[in-house]
N, C-alpha and C positions, 0 to 999 in steps of 0.2 A: 449279458448286460445290454439294455436297449441303447442303440447308438444315439449320441446327443444331437440336438439341433443347434442351429447357429447361436441362438440366444444363450443357451447353456455353455457353449464353447467360449463366447465372449465373457460371460460372467466368471467362468473358471479361470480364464486367462488373467482377468483383473485380480482375482483372489490370489492366484499364484505369484503375481507381481508384488503382492503385499498391500494392495489397495484396501483400505478399510472403510472409506466413505465415498459416495458419489453425490455430486450436486447437480440438479437439473430439473427439467419438466418433461413429463412423459406424454406420450400419445402414440398412435399407431405409426410405425411398428415397434418403436423402442420400448414401449411399456413391458414387453416380454423380457427384454434385457434387464430392466430394473427389477422385475419380479424374481428373475432367476438369481440376480445378485443378492437380493434380500434373503432368498432361500439359503444362500451360502454364507450368510452372516455379515454381508457388507451392508452398511447403513446407507439408506437413500434419503436425502433431504430434498423434498419437493418444493420448488419455488413458485412464485406467481409471475415471474418474467425471466426469460432466458438471459437478459443482460445481467441481472443481479446474480443469477446462478453462475455465470461465467466469471464475474468479479469474485465471488466467493471461492470458486475452485482455484483461481489464480492466487488469491491471498493465502489459501490453505497451503499451496505449494511453497510460497515464500516462508510461511510460519513453520512448516514442518521439514523443509529441505528436500522434499520429494514431490514429484508432479501431482498437482490436484487434478481430479477427473470430473469432467462435466458431460452430461448426457442430454441431448436435445433431439427434437424431431427434425425432419428434413425441411427444405424450403424456407418458410418464414422463420422456423426455429433457428436455422443456421444464420439467417440474416440478423435476427435479434442477438444471437450469440456472438456475432462478429465484434460487438463492443468489447466483450471479454477477451477476444483474440488480440485485438489491437492493444488493449491495456496491458495484457500479459507480456506481449512482445516488447513494448516500449519500456516497461518497468523491469524486464528480464526476470519474470516469474515463470516457473515451469508449469505448463498447463497441457493436459491431454483432452482434446475435445472429440467426443464421439457423437455422430449424428446419423439418424436414419435417412433413408432416401427411397425413391420409387424403385420398382422392380427393374432389373437390368434389361429385360426384354421389352420394356415399355419406353426406354430412353428415346427422346425426340418425338414421342407421340402425344405429348400433353398429359402425362400421367399425374396422379395425385401428388401435389406439392413437389413437382419435378424441378430440380435445380442441379446444374453441374457444379456441385460444391467443391470438388477437387480442383477444378480449374479456377474457381473463384478464390479459394483460400490458398492456393499454392504460392502466390506472391506475398502472402501475409503470414505464412507459417514457416517453420524450419523444415517441415516435411508433411505432405498431405498424400494419403494413400487410400485405395479401395481394395479390400481383399479380393483376389481373383477367384477364390474358391473357399469353401468352408474349411478345408484342411489348412489353408494358409492363414486363417484368422489369428491364431496365437502368435505366430512370428511377426505378423504385421503390427499387432498391438504392442508386442514387446519392443519392436524396432522404433515405433513412434514414441512410446513411453521413454525409451532411452535417449532418443534424439532431443526430445523436449527438455531433458534434464542435463545432459552432458554439454560441456562447453558453456557458452553464454546461454542461460536458460531462456526459453520462449515457448511458443505454442507448437504442438504437433496435432494433426487431425486425421481421423479415420472415418471414412464414409461407409455406412453399413446399409446396403440395399435390403429391401424387405424380403427378397427371395433368399438372401444370405442369412438373415436373422431367422427366418422360418424354415429354411432348408434343413435336411437331416443327412448326416454323413452315412455312407454305406458301411464303413468299417472304422470304428473309433480308434483303432491302432494307427490309422493314417493321420490322426491329428497330433501334431508335434507338441511336445511338452514345453512348458514355460517355467522359468525359474526367476527368482528375484534378481533384479539388475543391481550389481554392486556399485558402491560409490565410484565416481569417476577417478581415474588416476590423477595425482596432484604433482605439480612441478614447482620448482623454485627458480632462483636467479643464478646466473653464472658468476664465478668468482671475480672476474674482471669488472663486470658491471656493478657488482655488489661493492667492491672497493671504491669505485667512482662515486656511487651514491653515498656511501658512508663519509667520504672526504667532503663531499658537497654539503652534507648536513652539518658536519663539524665546523665548516668554514662559514656557515650562515650567520648573519647578524640578526635576522628576524625569521626564524624557521616557523613553519606551520604544518600541522598534520590535519588533513581533511578526511573525515570518516563518513563514508557513505553507507547506504542501505546494503550495498554489496558486501560490506564487511560484516553486517549483521546476518545476512543470508549465509555467509561462509562460516558462521559460528567462530569468528576469530576474536571474540571479545577477550579471551584470556591472554593471548599474546600481545594484543594491542594495549591492554591495560598494563602489562609488564613493560612494554616499550615506553609508555608515557611516564610510569612511575620511575623507571631507571634513568630517563634522560631529561625529565622536566620540560619536554617539548610542549608548547602550546598547541591545542587542538581545537578544531571546529567541526561539530557534527552537522551533517545535512539533516533535513527534517526527519527522515526515517532512519538516519544513522544515530539518532539520539539513544543513549543508554548503552551503547557499546562500551563507552566509558561513562560512568555516572555523570549526570548533568551537574551535580554538586561538586565535582572535582575542581580544585583551584586553577588548574591549567585550561579549563574550558573557556573559550573566547566567544561563545555564542552571543553574550550580551554586549560584546564589543566587536561584532562581526565586521562592520565597515572598516574599522581601524585595522583589524587583522588582515583584511584583504588589501588595503591600500599600502601597508607597510611590509608585509611578508616578502622575503626575497628568495627563499627556497621552500617549496610546497610539496609535501609528500601526500599524494592522493591515494587513499585506500578504498577501492570499491565505489567510487563516485565518478561521474562523467563531467567533462567540461562543457556542459550544455547550458541551457537558460538558467537553471537553478544556481549554477556557479558563474553566471555571466560570461560564459565561454572562455574564461580566463583573461578577458580583455580589460584594458584600461578604458575609462578612468576608475572603474570599480576596483581593479587589481593594480598593484604596482607594475608598471610596464617593464621593469627589469626582472620580474619574478621568473624563476625557473621551476618548472613543474615536473615532478617525478611521479609518473602514473603507474600504479600497480593494478592490473585488471586481468580478468580471465579471458578477455577478448582482445586479440591483437589489433583489430580494426579501430579500437578506441585510442591506441597509442599514437601520439602526434596529431590528434584531432584538435582543431581550433588552436588554442595557444600551447598545446602540449608539444613536447619534444620527444620524438620517437627514440632518439639516441639515449634518453634517460629512462625510457619506459621499461616496464617488466611485465611479461605475460606469465602469470602463475597464480597459484593458490595464495590468498592473502595470509592465511595462517602460517604457511611455510616461509613466505617471503619476509614477513614481519619478524619472524624468529631469526632469520638470517641477518636482517638489518640490525636487530638488537645485539646479536652476537658480534657483528662487525664493528659496532660502535663501542663495544667493550665497556670500560668504566667511565667513558665520557658522559657528561651531562651538560645541558645548556645552562650557562650562568645567568639564570633568571633574576637573581637578586640584584645584579649590577647592570641589567639590560635596559637601555632607554625604551626599547620596543615594548618590553613587559610593563614598564612604567606607563607608557601611553595606553596600553591595553587596560591597565587597572583604572586609569582616569576615565577612559571611555566607559568602562563597565560601571563605575560608580555613578556617572552621570546618567547613563541609560536606565539603570535599575531604579534610580531616584525618580526619573520621569515616568517609568512604568508603575511605580508605587503610587505616584500622584494620580495617574489615570484610573487606577483601581480603587481609589478611595471613594467613600460614599459622597455623592454630590446632589443627585436629583432623582426624580422618577419621571418617566420610565428609566430603568437602570441602563447603564452603558454596557457594551460587551465586556470591557475590562473589569468593571465592578462585579457583574454577574459571574464571570469566570473566577474571579478571586474568591468569591463566596463558595462556589462549587469546589474549588481546589482546597480551600481550608477545611471544609467538612470532609471531603473524601480522604485527605491525607491524615486527618485525625482518626479516621476509621481504618485506614490501610496506609501506613507510611511508605514512601517511595522505595526505601531500601528493601522492603519485603517483596516488591515486584508483584503485588496482588491485584493490580488494576491494568487492564489493557485499554488504551485510549485510541479511539477511532475518530477522526475529525474530517469534515468536508464542508465546503461552502467558503467562498473567497475570504470574507472577513472573519468568519468563525474559525477557519483553519489558520489564517495568518496571525490573528491575535492570540488564539489559545496556545500556539506553538511554544511561546516563551513563558506561559503562565503555569503549565503543568509539567514539572520536571519528572524525569524517569531515571532510574538507576540501573536498568537492565535492558538488553536489546530485544527487539521483536515484540515490544508491547506498546508501540506507537505506530499507527497506520494512518495515512492520509491520502489525498488524491494523487500523490506521487508525480512521477516524471511527466505523465500525460495530462496532469491536472484534471482528471476525469471526475466530473460531477455525477453522482448517482452510485458511487462505489460504497458509500458508508455502511448501509445496512447489510449488504452482501459481505463486506469485510468483517462486520461485527459478528455475523453468523459463523463465518470461517474461524474467527478467533475463538468464539465460544466452543466450537467443535474441536479445534486444535488443542485447547488447554483444558476443556471441561468434558469433552466427549469420552465415550467408553474406551476408545483407542488411546487417547491422551498423547498424541504424537508431538505436540508442541512442548518446548522446553525453554524456560527463561526465569531466572531468579529462584530464590529458595522456596517460594510458595507455588504449589502445583496448580490448584484450582484458582481461577481468577475471575474477578468481576469485570465484565466488558462494559465500557462506558462510551457511548457514541455522542459526540458533540456535533450537532447538525444545524447548518443554516436552514431556514424555512424553505428556501428554493431548492437546496440540495436534497432535503428530506423528501420533497415531492417526487423526485425521480424514482424512488423505490419504496414509497411509504407502505404499500401493501405487504411488504415483507415483514411488517409487524405481525401480520397474521401467521406467517411462517414461524416466527419466533415463538408465538403463543402456542401453535400446534405442537411444536417439539419441546415445549417446556423450558425455553431459554430465558433466564432471568436477566436479560440485557437491559441496561439503564440508558435511556435516550433523552438527551436534552435538545429541544428544538428552539433555537434562538430566533424568535419571531419578531422581525422588524417590518414585515409586510412588503418585502421586495427583494429583487435580485440586487445584490450589493447594498442598496439602501431602499427604504420605503419612501413614499412621496406624500405622506399625510401624517399629521400629528394628532388628529382626533377623528372620530367617526363621522361627524357631520361634514368635515372637509373631504373625507374620502368618498362619502355618498354623493356629494356634489360633483366630484370628478367622475365618478362612475356614471352619473346621470348625463353628464356632458358627453362622455364616450358613447353611451347608448343612443344619444340624440344626434351624434355626428357633429357636435359642436366643439369649439376650441376650449382649452382648459380641462381636457379629460385626463384619464389615466395614462401614465407614461409606459414605455416599453419594459421598464423594470418593475412595474407594479404587480403586487400579488394581493390576495384578498385581505380585508381588514380583520385583524385579530381572529384568524381562522382557528377553530377549536381542534387542533391536532391531537390533543390528549384524549379526545373522545374515540379516536381510532383504536387506541390501546384498550379502552374500556369495552368497545364493541367486540373485540377479539378475545376478551376474557382476561386482559391484563389490567394494569393500574394506570390511572391518568391523573395528572396534576396541572392546574392552571395557576401560574404564579405571576405576581406583579411586584412584590416587595421583597427586600432582602430577607425578612423573617420567613415569608412563605417559601422562598427558595432554599433557605437553610433546612426547613422542615422537610420539604419534598426531597432534597438531596439525601438526607439521612435516612428517611423512610424508604426511598427508592433503592438505596444501597443494600438495605436488608431485605427488600421485597424478593420473593421467590418467583414472581411472574415478570413478564416483559413490562416495562414501565416507560411511559412517555411523560416528560415534564415540559410543558409548553411555557417558555419563558418570554414574557412580554418585555421587550427592550426598546430603547429609543429608535425612531425610524431612520435617523440620519438624514432626514429631508434636507436637500440643498447641498449636501456635501459632495465634493468632487469625486467622480469615479476614478480610482487610481489603483494600479497594481504595481507594488514596489519593484518587482523584478524587471518590469519593462522600463522603469525610469532609470535607464543606464547612462544618460548623458551622452555627450559627444564622444565618438570613438577616437582614441589616440593610437599613434603608431607604436608598435613594440620595437625594441632594438633588434637589429638583424643578428641572426646566429651564424657564426662562422664554422 
C-alpha cells in the first residue's frame, strides 16, 4: 500500500472521529485536505468568507452536540476566522478550527501568508497545537477535538504547515489510529448540597427557573419539562433557551419578564450565565434579596457577579435536574394562591395586550411588529409550533429584539440569534448550519417530531450585509432557506421617509455640506431580493401586508433559497436604545453571612 501523505492522514483522522461535514474556504495548501475529505465521503461546504464559515461550524457544534469543523487557509484566513473563534468561545460552542500555514523551514523568512497562528490563537482557544510530525497528526487532531468538546465547550485549533500537508510518511504503520471520542463523563450534585437546594426552593415565596441555551445544548429538555410539570415552578427562558419547555406553557414568564426578575427570591439557573443578558443578577432589575442557585458545567461561573458559590453546582444539567426533581418529591409550588403568580399574570396580560396593539395594522410602511405578526401567522398556519418544523435564525438589533417574543417555539435548538457576544453577521452562517444539521445527509441535529425543517432567517438590513454573499453558498448547495430582510435603510433606524429626502441628504454628504447622511444610514430601498435572483434563487420585494402574506406562503414552499425584501418604516428620529443596557442605578445587595 502506498504510504499516505499529510492531507490524507488529516482527512482520515476527521472521518474516524465521526466528522461528516466541514465548513470553510480552501486555498493553497488546505485545498488538498478538503479534496481528500470529499474522497472519503465527508461533505465540504465552501463559503465566501471565513467569518461566516466559522460561525456556521460553531453553530453546527451547538445544534449537533459535537464539535463543528472549520477549514481555512493560513495568514489572512486565520485572521478572518478569528471572528468564529471568539463567537464560539463566548457562546460555549464546540469548534475545531484547522488552518494551513507556511512551510516550517521558512518560518521568519517572510513566507507566503506567514503567521504564527499558534501564538496568536493560544490566548483565545482552549488548546492550539501544531503537529511536530506527520505521524503525530491523528493524535493532535483527536486531542484538540476532544478538548474543544469536553468541559465548557469552546474552540481548539490545529496549525497545519504546507510541508506537513504535502509530506509523505515513510511507513504507514507509524501513523497512530484514531477512534471516535465518547461523550464526556457526567456528574451530579452531592447529597448535602442537594438537600440544601431542595429546602431553599420549597421555602421560596417567589421561585423562578431560568433556562439558558446551555440546557438546550445539554439535551436536558426531557428532565426540565418533568421538573416544571411536577412542581409548577415559573420559568423564564433566555433567548436561545426558548423551546426547552414550550413557550406556550402556562408557567412561562417571558411576557412578564421584568416582574419575574423584580419579585423572584430563589432563582434556579440552568445553563445560563449571570452576564449582561441576565443583568448580572443585579438590582434594580433583580430583587436585591434574590438567591441564585447556578447549575453549570463550568466551575468558574459559580459565584460570578450576584451568584453564590455555596449554592452552585458543577455538573450535567440533565443529571442535576433529575436529582432536584427527586429531592423535591411530591412538593409543588402553590401557584393558585401565590400573590407572585398573580402579579406575573397581571403583567403578562398587560404586556401581551400592548404587543397585540403594536402588531395591529396601522399604516404603511409597515412596522416591525406588524410585519412579524403577518409572517408568524402565515408560517404557523403552514407549520404549527408543536411540530418543530421551522428553525428561526434572527439577527439585527431591532429585528432580533422584537421578533423574539412574536415567534413562539415548542422545541429546543430551533431558535438561533446573535447570542452572548451579540455578534452581527452570524445569521446566514447559522442558517446554513441549521440546514445542514437538520436537512443534510448526515442529519445529526434532533429537535421535535419533524425531522426535516424549514430554515427561516429574520435579518435586519444592516446584519444581512455582513454575510449577504452566502446567499450564493445556499444556492450552490440547493438549500431552500427563506430569508426576510427587514429593510428600514439604516443601522437601528433609517434617517429618511422618502426617496427625495434621502437623495438630498446623500447630496449634502457628497458635497461635504451639513444635513448629510448620518453614521447609521444605509442605502435607500436597496434591492436585496435581486441577490437571490442573481444566484438562481427567488426574490420578492414587498411593501404591503397582502404582498408579505403571498411572499411568505410562496417562500415557505419554494425549493430554492428565497429572499423577501420587506420595506418597513424607517424609524426616523427614534431614540437609539438597547433595552439590556438601560439597567438604571445600581443598588446594593444584602450581605451574605
